[in-house]
KELUMMI-740813 format. One record per residue (C-alpha): residue number from 1; residue in three letters; chain; z negated, y negated, x negated. Coordinates in nm, 2 decimals, padded with zeros to 4 digits. Example, Ala and Ser with C-alpha at 12.3 -4.5 7.8 and 13.67 -1.06 7.14 Angstrom:
<nodes>
  nr rest kette     c3     c2     c1
   1  ala     A -00.78  00.45 -01.23
   2  ser     A -00.71  00.11 -01.37
</nodes>
This chain:
<nodes>
  nr rest kette     c3     c2     c1
   1  unk     A -00.43 -01.08 -01.76
   2  unk     A -00.26 -01.16 -01.43
   3  unk     A  00.12 -01.11 -01.47
   4  unk     A  00.33 -01.37 -01.30
   5  unk     A  00.55 -01.24 -01.02
   6  unk     A  00.92 -01.28 -01.08
   7  unk     A  01.09 -01.57 -00.90
   8  unk     A  01.42 -01.50 -01.06
   9  unk     A  01.70 -01.47 -00.80
  10  unk     A  01.97 -01.20 -00.86
  11  unk     A  02.33 -01.31 -00.90
  12  unk     A  02.47 -01.35 -00.54
  13  unk     A  02.76 -01.10 -00.58
  14  unk     A  02.58 -00.85 -00.80
  15  unk     A  02.52 -00.49 -00.70
  16  unk     A  02.15 -00.55 -00.74
  17  unk     A  02.16 -00.85 -00.49
  18  unk     A  02.34 -00.63 -00.24
  19  unk     A  02.06 -00.37 -00.27
  20  unk     A  01.79 -00.63 -00.22
  21  unk     A  01.96 -00.74  00.10
  22  unk     A  01.99 -00.38  00.23
  23  unk     A  01.63 -00.29  00.15
  24  unk     A  01.50 -00.60  00.32
  25  unk     A  01.67 -00.49  00.65
  26  unk     A  01.53 -00.14  00.59
  27  unk     A  01.18 -00.26  00.55
  28  unk     A  01.20 -00.48  00.86
  29  unk     A  01.30 -00.16  01.06
  30  unk     A  01.01  00.02  00.91
  31  unk     A  00.77 -00.26  01.00
  32  unk     A  00.88 -00.23  01.36
  33  unk     A  00.81  00.14  01.34
  34  unk     A  00.46  00.07  01.20
  35  unk     A  00.37 -00.16  01.49
  36  unk     A  00.49  00.09  01.75
  37  unk     A  00.28  00.37  01.58
  38  unk     A -00.03  00.15  01.59
  39  unk     A  00.04  00.07  01.96
  40  unk     A  00.08  00.44  02.04
  41  unk     A -00.26  00.52  01.87
  42  unk     A -00.46  00.22  02.00
  43  unk     A -00.33  00.10  02.34
  44  unk     A -00.04  00.30  02.48
  45  unk     A -00.10  00.49  02.80
  46  unk     A -00.05  00.87  02.77
  47  unk     A  00.24  00.85  03.01
  48  unk     A  00.44  00.65  02.75
  49  unk     A  00.43  00.93  02.49
  50  unk     A  00.77  01.09  02.55
  51  unk     A  00.96  00.75  02.55
  52  unk     A  00.76  00.64  02.24
  53  unk     A  00.85  00.96  02.07
  54  unk     A  01.22  00.89  02.13
  55  unk     A  01.18  00.53  02.01
  56  unk     A  01.01  00.63  01.69
  57  unk     A  01.25  00.91  01.62
  58  unk     A  01.55  00.68  01.67
  59  unk     A  01.41  00.41  01.45
  60  unk     A  01.33  00.66  01.18
  61  unk     A  01.69  00.79  01.20
  62  unk     A  01.82  00.44  01.18
  63  unk     A  01.61  00.38  00.86
  64  unk     A  01.72  00.71  00.72
  65  unk     A  02.09  00.63  00.78
  66  unk     A  02.04  00.29  00.61
  67  unk     A  01.88  00.46  00.31
  68  unk     A  02.14  00.73  00.29
  69  unk     A  02.46  00.52  00.34
  70  unk     A  02.73  00.66  00.12
  71  unk     A  02.78  00.34 -00.07
  72  unk     A  02.41  00.30 -00.16
  73  unk     A  02.43  00.55 -00.45
  74  unk     A  02.73  00.36 -00.60
  75  unk     A  02.54  00.03 -00.57
  76  unk     A  02.24  00.18 -00.75
  77  unk     A  02.46  00.32 -01.03
  78  unk     A  02.63 -00.02 -01.07
  79  unk     A  02.30 -00.21 -01.06
  80  unk     A  02.17  00.02 -01.33
  81  unk     A  02.43 -00.12 -01.57
  82  unk     A  02.34 -00.49 -01.50
  83  unk     A  02.17 -00.64 -01.81
  84  unk     A  02.03 -00.96 -01.66
  85  unk     A  01.75 -00.80 -01.45
  86  unk     A  01.39 -00.90 -01.53
  87  unk     A  01.09 -00.66 -01.54
  88  unk     A  01.02 -00.69 -01.16
  89  unk     A  01.38 -00.64 -01.07
  90  unk     A  01.42 -00.35 -01.30
  91  unk     A  01.10 -00.19 -01.15
  92  unk     A  01.24 -00.26 -00.80
  93  unk     A  01.56 -00.08 -00.89
  94  unk     A  01.36  00.21 -01.02
  95  unk     A  01.17  00.23 -00.69
  96  unk     A  01.49  00.19 -00.48
  97  unk     A  01.63  00.49 -00.67
  98  unk     A  01.32  00.70 -00.60
  99  unk     A  01.33  00.62 -00.23
 100  unk     A  01.71  00.69 -00.22
 101  unk     A  01.67  01.03 -00.39
 102  unk     A  01.40  01.14 -00.15
 103  unk     A  01.60  01.03  00.15
 104  unk     A  01.93  01.18  00.05
 105  unk     A  01.76  01.51 -00.01
 106  unk     A  01.71  01.56  00.37
 107  unk     A  01.97  01.58  00.65
 108  unk     A  01.93  01.33  00.93
 109  unk     A  01.88  01.59  01.20
 110  unk     A  01.58  01.73  01.01
 111  unk     A  01.42  01.38  00.99
 112  unk     A  01.47  01.34  01.37
 113  unk     A  01.34  01.69  01.45
 114  unk     A  01.03  01.63  01.24
 115  unk     A  00.96  01.29  01.39
 116  unk     A  00.98  01.43  01.74
 117  unk     A  00.76  01.73  01.66
 118  unk     A  00.50  01.50  01.50
 119  unk     A  00.49  01.26  01.80
 120  unk     A  00.45  01.56  02.04
 121  unk     A  00.19  01.73  01.83
 122  unk     A -00.02  01.42  01.80
 123  unk     A -00.04  01.39  02.18
 124  unk     A -00.13  01.76  02.21
 125  unk     A -00.40  01.72  01.94
 126  unk     A -00.58  01.43  02.12
 127  unk     A -00.71  01.64  02.42
 128  unk     A -00.71  01.97  02.21
 129  unk     A -00.99  01.85  01.98
 130  unk     A -01.25  01.75  02.24
 131  unk     A -01.17  02.07  02.43
 132  unk     A -01.21  02.28  02.11
 133  unk     A -00.86  02.42  02.18
 134  unk     A -00.71  02.54  01.86
 135  unk     A -00.49  02.80  02.03
 136  unk     A -00.35  02.52  02.26
 137  unk     A -00.26  02.32  01.95
 138  unk     A -00.12  02.61  01.76
 139  unk     A  00.24  02.62  01.89
 140  unk     A  00.29  02.24  01.83
 141  unk     A  00.13  02.25  01.49
 142  unk     A  00.33  02.56  01.39
 143  unk     A  00.65  02.37  01.48
 144  unk     A  00.54  02.08  01.26
 145  unk     A  00.44  02.31  00.97
 146  unk     A  00.77  02.50  00.99
 147  unk     A  00.96  02.17  00.96
 148  unk     A  00.74  02.04  00.68
 149  unk     A  00.80  02.37  00.49
 150  unk     A  01.17  02.31  00.54
 151  unk     A  01.14  01.96  00.39
 152  unk     A  00.93  02.10  00.10
 153  unk     A  01.19  02.37  00.02
 154  unk     A  01.48  02.13  00.02
 155  unk     A  01.30  01.87 -00.20
 156  unk     A  01.16  02.13 -00.43
 157  unk     A  01.51  02.26 -00.50
 158  unk     A  01.65  01.91 -00.55
 159  unk     A  01.38  01.77 -00.77
 160  unk     A  01.29  02.08 -00.97
 161  unk     A  00.92  02.08 -00.87
 162  unk     A  00.69  02.30 -00.67
 163  unk     A  00.70  02.28 -00.29
 164  unk     A  00.36  02.12 -00.27
 165  unk     A  00.44  01.87 -00.54
 166  unk     A  00.76  01.78 -00.35
 167  unk     A  00.54  01.67 -00.06
 168  unk     A  00.27  01.51 -00.28
 169  unk     A  00.52  01.28 -00.44
 170  unk     A  00.58  01.10 -00.11
 171  unk     A  00.22  00.98 -00.12
 172  unk     A  00.14  00.99 -00.49
 173  unk     A  00.44  00.92 -00.71
 174  unk     A  00.42  01.10 -01.04
 175  unk     A  00.13  01.31 -00.92
 176  unk     A  00.11  01.69 -00.98
 177  unk     A -00.09  01.96 -00.82
 178  unk     A -00.16  02.11 -01.17
 179  unk     A -00.35  01.79 -01.26
 180  unk     A -00.52  01.78 -00.92
 181  unk     A -00.62  02.15 -00.96
 182  unk     A -00.78  02.06 -01.29
 183  unk     A -00.97  01.75 -01.16
 184  unk     A -01.08  01.92 -00.84
 185  unk     A -01.19  02.24 -01.01
 186  unk     A -01.41  02.02 -01.24
 187  unk     A -01.56  01.84 -00.94
 188  unk     A -01.61  02.16 -00.74
 189  unk     A -01.80  02.30 -01.04
 190  unk     A -02.01  01.98 -01.07
 191  unk     A -02.09  01.89 -00.70
 192  unk     A -02.29  02.18 -00.56
 193  unk     A -02.56  02.17 -00.83
 194  unk     A -02.56  01.79 -00.83
 195  unk     A -02.59  01.78 -00.45
 196  unk     A -02.89  02.02 -00.46
 197  unk     A -03.06  01.79 -00.71
 198  unk     A -03.00  01.48 -00.50
 199  unk     A -03.13  01.66 -00.19
 200  unk     A -03.44  01.76 -00.38
 201  unk     A -03.50  01.40 -00.49
 202  unk     A -03.45  01.27 -00.14
 203  unk     A -03.70  01.52  00.00
 204  unk     A -03.96  01.40 -00.25
 205  unk     A -03.90  01.03 -00.19
 206  unk     A -03.99  00.81  00.11
 207  unk     A -03.85  00.93  00.44
 208  unk     A -03.56  00.75  00.60
 209  unk     A -03.69  00.57  00.90
 210  unk     A -03.45  00.62  01.19
 211  unk     A -03.29  00.33  01.37
 212  unk     A -03.39  00.38  01.73
 213  unk     A -03.21  00.23  02.02
 214  unk     A -02.87  00.19  02.17
 215  unk     A -02.61 -00.01  01.98
 216  unk     A -02.35 -00.15  02.23
 217  unk     A -02.00 -00.13  02.10
 218  unk     A -01.94 -00.51  02.15
 219  unk     A -02.24 -00.59  01.93
 220  unk     A -02.12 -00.35  01.67
 221  unk     A -01.78 -00.51  01.69
 222  unk     A -01.93 -00.86  01.65
 223  unk     A -02.12 -00.75  01.33
 224  unk     A -01.81 -00.57  01.20
 225  unk     A -01.59 -00.87  01.24
 226  unk     A -01.84 -01.10  01.06
 227  unk     A -01.85 -00.86  00.77
 228  unk     A -01.47 -00.83  00.76
 229  unk     A -01.46 -01.21  00.74
 230  unk     A -01.70 -01.20  00.45
 231  unk     A -01.48 -00.96  00.26
 232  unk     A -01.19 -01.19  00.32
 233  unk     A -00.99 -01.04  00.61
 234  unk     A -00.77 -01.30  00.77
 235  unk     A -00.77 -01.27  01.15
 236  unk     A -00.46 -01.49  01.17
 237  unk     A -00.28 -01.19  01.01
 238  unk     A -00.46 -00.90  01.16
 239  unk     A -00.68 -00.75  01.43
 240  unk     A -00.95 -00.49  01.50
 241  unk     A -00.91 -00.23  01.78
 242  unk     A -01.04  00.11  01.89
 243  unk     A -00.86  00.44  01.85
 244  unk     A -00.93  00.82  01.84
 245  unk     A -00.93  00.81  01.46
 246  unk     A -01.00  00.51  01.23
 247  unk     A -00.69  00.39  01.04
 248  unk     A -00.51  00.08  00.90
 249  unk     A -00.16  00.02  01.02
 250  unk     A  00.08 -00.25  01.11
 251  unk     A  00.24 -00.46  00.84
 252  unk     A  00.12 -00.68  00.55
 253  unk     A  00.15 -01.00  00.76
 254  unk     A  00.01 -00.83  01.07
 255  unk     A -00.25 -00.57  00.96
 256  unk     A -00.39 -00.35  01.24
 257  unk     A -00.73 -00.19  01.18
 258  unk     A -00.88  00.06  01.43
 259  unk     A -01.21  00.24  01.44
 260  unk     A -01.43  00.44  01.68
 261  unk     A -01.77  00.33  01.79
 262  unk     A -02.08  00.55  01.84
 263  unk     A -02.34  00.37  02.05
 264  unk     A -02.61  00.59  01.91
 265  unk     A -02.52  00.53  01.54
 266  unk     A -02.38  00.19  01.44
 267  unk     A -02.34  00.29  01.08
 268  unk     A -02.05  00.53  01.15
 269  unk     A -01.82  00.27  01.31
 270  unk     A -01.93 -00.01  01.07
 271  unk     A -01.85  00.19  00.76
 272  unk     A -01.52  00.29  00.92
 273  unk     A -01.43 -00.08  00.96
 274  unk     A -01.53 -00.16  00.61
 275  unk     A -01.32  00.13  00.47
 276  unk     A -01.02  00.02  00.66
 277  unk     A -01.07 -00.34  00.56
 278  unk     A -01.03 -00.23  00.20
 279  unk     A -00.69 -00.09  00.29
 280  unk     A -00.61 -00.41  00.48
 281  unk     A -00.70 -00.64  00.18
 282  unk     A -00.47 -00.44 -00.04
 283  unk     A -00.18 -00.47  00.20
 284  unk     A -00.25 -00.85  00.24
 285  unk     A -00.27 -00.89 -00.14
 286  unk     A  00.07 -00.73 -00.22
 287  unk     A  00.31 -00.98 -00.38
 288  unk     A  00.47 -01.20 -00.11
 289  unk     A  00.79 -01.25 -00.32
 290  unk     A  00.86 -00.88 -00.29
 291  unk     A  00.73 -00.82  00.06
 292  unk     A  01.04 -00.64  00.18
 293  unk     A  01.13 -00.46 -00.14
 294  unk     A  01.01 -00.13 -00.28
 295  unk     A  00.84 -00.29 -00.58
 296  unk     A  00.63 -00.50 -00.34
 297  unk     A  00.48 -00.19 -00.17
 298  unk     A  00.15 -00.02 -00.24
 299  unk     A  00.15  00.20 -00.56
 300  unk     A  00.08  00.53 -00.39
 301  unk     A -00.19  00.64 -00.16
 302  unk     A -00.44  00.74 -00.43
 303  unk     A -00.45  00.37 -00.53
 304  unk     A -00.46  00.27 -00.16
 305  unk     A -00.76  00.50 -00.10
 306  unk     A -00.92  00.35 -00.41
 307  unk     A -00.92  00.01 -00.24
 308  unk     A -01.08  00.13  00.08
 309  unk     A -01.34  00.33 -00.11
 310  unk     A -01.40  00.05 -00.35
 311  unk     A -01.49 -00.18 -00.06
 312  unk     A -01.68  00.08  00.15
 313  unk     A -01.85  00.30 -00.11
 314  unk     A -01.87  00.10 -00.44
 315  unk     A -01.94 -00.25 -00.28
 316  unk     A -02.08 -00.20  00.07
 317  unk     A -02.32  00.09  00.00
 318  unk     A -02.45 -00.09 -00.31
 319  unk     A -02.81 -00.23 -00.30
 320  unk     A -02.69 -00.59 -00.34
 321  unk     A -02.47 -00.56 -00.03
 322  unk     A -02.74 -00.40  00.18
 323  unk     A -02.98 -00.69  00.09
 324  unk     A -02.71 -00.91  00.25
 325  unk     A -02.65 -00.68  00.54
 326  unk     A -03.01 -00.61  00.65
 327  unk     A -03.10 -00.94  00.82
 328  unk     A -02.75 -00.96  00.98
 329  unk     A -02.78 -00.61  01.13
 330  unk     A -03.13 -00.67  01.26
 331  unk     A -03.02 -00.99  01.43
 332  unk     A -02.71 -00.83  01.57
 333  unk     A -02.91 -00.57  01.76
 334  unk     A -03.23 -00.78  01.83
 335  unk     A -03.43 -00.54  01.61
 336  unk     A -03.72 -00.58  01.37
 337  unk     A -03.97 -00.37  01.17
 338  unk     A -03.97 -00.16  00.85
 339  unk     A -03.68  00.05  00.96
 340  unk     A -03.46 -00.26  00.93
 341  unk     A -03.57 -00.35  00.58
 342  unk     A -03.31 -00.35  00.30
 343  unk     A -03.49 -00.06  00.13
 344  unk     A -03.48  00.16  00.43
 345  unk     A -03.12  00.07  00.51
 346  unk     A -03.02  00.15  00.15
 347  unk     A -03.18  00.49  00.18
 348  unk     A -03.00  00.53  00.51
 349  unk     A -02.66  00.44  00.37
 350  unk     A -02.71  00.65  00.05
 351  unk     A -02.85  00.95  00.23
 352  unk     A -02.69  01.28  00.14
 353  unk     A -02.65  01.56  00.40
 354  unk     A -02.44  01.87  00.42
 355  unk     A -02.24  01.76  00.72
 356  unk     A -01.94  01.89  00.91
 357  unk     A -01.72  01.58  00.96
 358  unk     A -01.52  01.43  00.68
 359  unk     A -01.50  01.08  00.81
 360  unk     A -01.88  01.07  00.85
 361  unk     A -01.95  01.24  00.51
 362  unk     A -02.16  01.07  00.24
 363  unk     A -02.02  00.98 -00.10
 364  unk     A -02.15  01.29 -00.27
 365  unk     A -02.02  01.56 -00.03
 366  unk     A -01.70  01.38  00.07
 367  unk     A -01.50  01.51 -00.23
 368  unk     A -01.58  01.87 -00.12
 369  unk     A -01.43  01.80  00.22
 370  unk     A -01.11  01.69  00.05
 371  unk     A -01.10  01.97 -00.19
 372  unk     A -01.12  02.22  00.10
 373  unk     A -00.83  02.05  00.29
 374  unk     A -00.62  02.03 -00.03
 375  unk     A -00.66  02.40 -00.11
 376  unk     A -00.59  02.50  00.25
 377  unk     A -00.28  02.28  00.30
 378  unk     A -00.14  02.39 -00.04
 379  unk     A -00.18  02.75  00.06
 380  unk     A -00.01  02.68  00.40
 381  unk     A  00.28  02.50  00.24
 382  unk     A  00.33  02.77 -00.02
 383  unk     A  00.32  03.04  00.25
 384  unk     A  00.00  03.21  00.11
 385  unk     A -00.17  03.15  00.44
 386  unk     A -00.05  03.13  00.80
 387  unk     A -00.19  02.89  01.07
 388  unk     A -00.37  03.15  01.29
 389  unk     A -00.59  03.22  00.98
 390  unk     A -00.68  02.85  00.94
 391  unk     A -01.01  02.85  01.13
 392  unk     A -01.15  03.14  00.95
 393  unk     A -01.04  03.01  00.61
 394  unk     A -01.18  02.67  00.69
 395  unk     A -01.52  02.80  00.78
 396  unk     A -01.54  03.01  00.47
 397  unk     A -01.44  02.71  00.25
 398  unk     A -01.71  02.49  00.42
 399  unk     A -01.98  02.75  00.35
 400  unk     A -01.87  02.78 -00.02
 401  unk     A -01.82  02.41 -00.10
 402  unk     A -02.07  02.23  00.13
 403  unk     A -02.31  02.50  00.25
 404  unk     A -02.26  02.46  00.62
 405  unk     A -02.04  02.65  00.88
 406  unk     A -01.88  02.47  01.18
 407  unk     A -02.00  02.61  01.51
 408  unk     A -01.65  02.55  01.66
 409  unk     A -01.30  02.43  01.57
 410  unk     A -01.37  02.08  01.72
 411  unk     A -01.59  02.01  01.43
 412  unk     A -01.39  02.23  01.20
 413  unk     A -01.02  02.25  01.15
 414  unk     A -00.93  02.03  01.45
 415  unk     A -01.11  01.72  01.33
 416  unk     A -00.83  01.54  01.13
 417  unk     A -00.51  01.40  01.26
 418  unk     A -00.32  01.44  00.93
 419  unk     A -00.16  01.78  00.98
 420  unk     A -00.06  01.72  01.35
 421  unk     A  00.07  01.38  01.22
 422  unk     A  00.29  01.54  00.96
 423  unk     A  00.09  01.40  00.66
 424  unk     A  00.10  01.72  00.44
 425  unk     A  00.02  01.64  00.08
 426  unk     A -00.19  01.33  00.17
 427  unk     A -00.55  01.47  00.15
 428  unk     A -00.60  01.48 -00.23
 429  unk     A -00.53  01.11 -00.25
 430  unk     A -00.88  01.05 -00.09
 431  unk     A -01.07  01.19 -00.39
 432  unk     A -00.82  01.06 -00.65
 433  unk     A -00.90  00.73 -00.48
 434  unk     A -01.27  00.78 -00.50
 435  unk     A -01.25  00.83 -00.88
 436  unk     A -01.01  00.54 -00.92
 437  unk     A -01.24  00.32 -00.71
 438  unk     A -01.54  00.39 -00.94
 439  unk     A -01.34  00.31 -01.25
 440  unk     A -01.19 -00.01 -01.11
 441  unk     A -01.53 -00.14 -00.98
 442  unk     A -01.69 -00.05 -01.31
 443  unk     A -01.43 -00.25 -01.49
 444  unk     A -01.45 -00.55 -01.25
 445  unk     A -01.83 -00.57 -01.26
 446  unk     A -01.81 -00.55 -01.64
 447  unk     A -01.55 -00.83 -01.66
 448  unk     A -01.72 -01.08 -01.42
 449  unk     A -02.10 -01.09 -01.36
 450  unk     A -02.03 -01.31 -01.05
 451  unk     A -01.90 -01.00 -00.87
 452  unk     A -02.24 -00.82 -00.80
 453  unk     A -02.41 -01.15 -00.75
 454  unk     A -02.15 -01.26 -00.50
 455  unk     A -02.18 -00.93 -00.31
 456  unk     A -02.55 -00.99 -00.27
 457  unk     A -02.47 -01.32 -00.10
 458  unk     A -02.19 -01.18  00.11
 459  unk     A -01.93 -01.36 -00.11
 460  unk     A -01.65 -01.12 -00.20
 461  unk     A -01.42 -01.39 -00.34
 462  unk     A -01.49 -01.30 -00.71
 463  unk     A -01.43 -00.93 -00.65
 464  unk     A -01.11 -01.00 -00.45
 465  unk     A -00.98 -01.24 -00.71
 466  unk     A -01.02 -00.96 -00.98
 467  unk     A -00.84 -00.71 -00.75
 468  unk     A -00.56 -00.95 -00.66
 469  unk     A -00.49 -01.01 -01.03
 470  unk     A -00.53 -00.65 -01.15
 471  unk     A -00.43 -00.43 -00.86
 472  unk     A -00.30 -00.59 -00.54
 473  unk     A -00.06 -00.84 -00.69
 474  unk     A  00.10 -00.57 -00.91
 475  unk     A  00.26 -00.40 -00.61
 476  unk     A  00.46 -00.11 -00.76
 477  unk     A  00.55 -00.28 -01.08
 478  unk     A  00.36 -00.02 -01.29
 479  unk     A  00.29  00.35 -01.25
 480  unk     A -00.06  00.43 -01.12
 481  unk     A -00.16  00.55 -01.47
 482  unk     A -00.02  00.23 -01.64
 483  unk     A -00.19  00.01 -01.38
 484  unk     A -00.52  00.18 -01.44
 485  unk     A -00.49  00.15 -01.82
 486  unk     A -00.40 -00.22 -01.79
 487  unk     A -00.69 -00.29 -01.56
 488  unk     A -00.97 -00.07 -01.71
 489  unk     A -00.85  00.02 -02.06
 490  unk     A -00.80  00.39 -02.00
 491  unk     A -00.63  00.64 -01.76
 492  unk     A -00.83  00.81 -01.48
 493  unk     A -01.15  00.94 -01.62
 494  unk     A -01.36  01.16 -01.38
 495  unk     A -01.67  01.11 -01.60
 496  unk     A -01.69  00.75 -01.47
 497  unk     A -01.71  00.88 -01.11
 498  unk     A -01.98  01.13 -01.21
 499  unk     A -02.17  00.86 -01.40
 500  unk     A -02.16  00.64 -01.09
 501  unk     A -02.30  00.92 -00.87
 502  unk     A -02.58  00.99 -01.12
 503  unk     A -02.68  00.63 -01.13
 504  unk     A -02.68  00.58 -00.76
 505  unk     A -02.83  00.90 -00.64
 506  unk     A -03.05  01.03 -00.93
 507  unk     A -03.14  00.73 -01.14
 508  unk     A -03.17  00.46 -00.87
</nodes>
């Protein structure tokens, strides 16, 4: 059932009311930071990098100072004793306390140094990747890693968890690397043999007919925006732009999606847009009453990734969606013929290949890309590996997990912005999200037969209504585990993900 969002107002002079006022200002500062970060990635000229780095560092220090103000701990302690808080307010206080504990663990100068190092490293990474220049990136990346290790050591000591878990908790509250090791080791044991079976089946089936021709970026964009509208994206509260790396940024009332277009392969950019639209719909669906409070934020990146993968993989690579997409795609590019049939497009969108690039990977091999990055970043954070050894370790892991070896670092360890961008501990949330997406979509389709029928007609309203009620509108009221149990009847079960893969790639 959909739980009504609290409309109770705290007593004006209470400690809790004072906290709500402070956190509202904090989130407005963070919103400004988010829009500046989008601008830096999407439209800012390179010459603005140094100034933008100073701006972002200053705003992050301002936010850090607001969150670590000496009186905040006292307000939290006093609010803890207030007995008239409802469930949403109590959950909000819990999340306030979690943010405060993380912030007070770090000195302000470390926050500033890390922000500046990340801004600088991102700008070095942009030209370094196309030039295949890992050595050129190494000094900047080493500086970021050293500072991230410093953060991990401080938080590890303060919270009594391992260094990697101290970083993971920023993205996946309550997550543990021990549980991720168990889940990922299970998938790593399942995927190679499963992938081989899928490849054998595909080799024996009808060949995928290639889509010949050039696909101008503007036509791709026109098709993408039409599909975003079908999903429910509100262009009065968001926009689509181009960047070096697809992402969803901005703020819930002004969501900024970016992608990159390949004029020889429209599927890559299109699926990037659909993926980021899933993120955007989650942000737009968060409870408005709690927009500038911790309880109104997304419940961790694993759940966030589940929403992007639910849209891209569960819904938009399904046969019903492809039946809707096929005539639209043919019309968009002035194409015709058997290559543009729904059957061929479905084979194209569910084709499995042992590829090099994570963001272009299919649903079957994608988890292996994530498992590799998780294992490597954990080893780097824990000091079991050093950065100069990364290219060699990366290539060995690719051979073991996926069966291919990158010919260069450009298509190997340089391909992702996450490490230069300071997002250490983020990668496992992608595959946690894939498993969660399968479980949520399975529950949604089982609860409402209108969902798959709607997707076939390009009507995502039934699916979005279910997600609004069971995921988006919950914000951070519940833990990820409790939210999943409430929505699907059980905690995360990797067997549902495996069953989904078997049905789509072996039984279908």
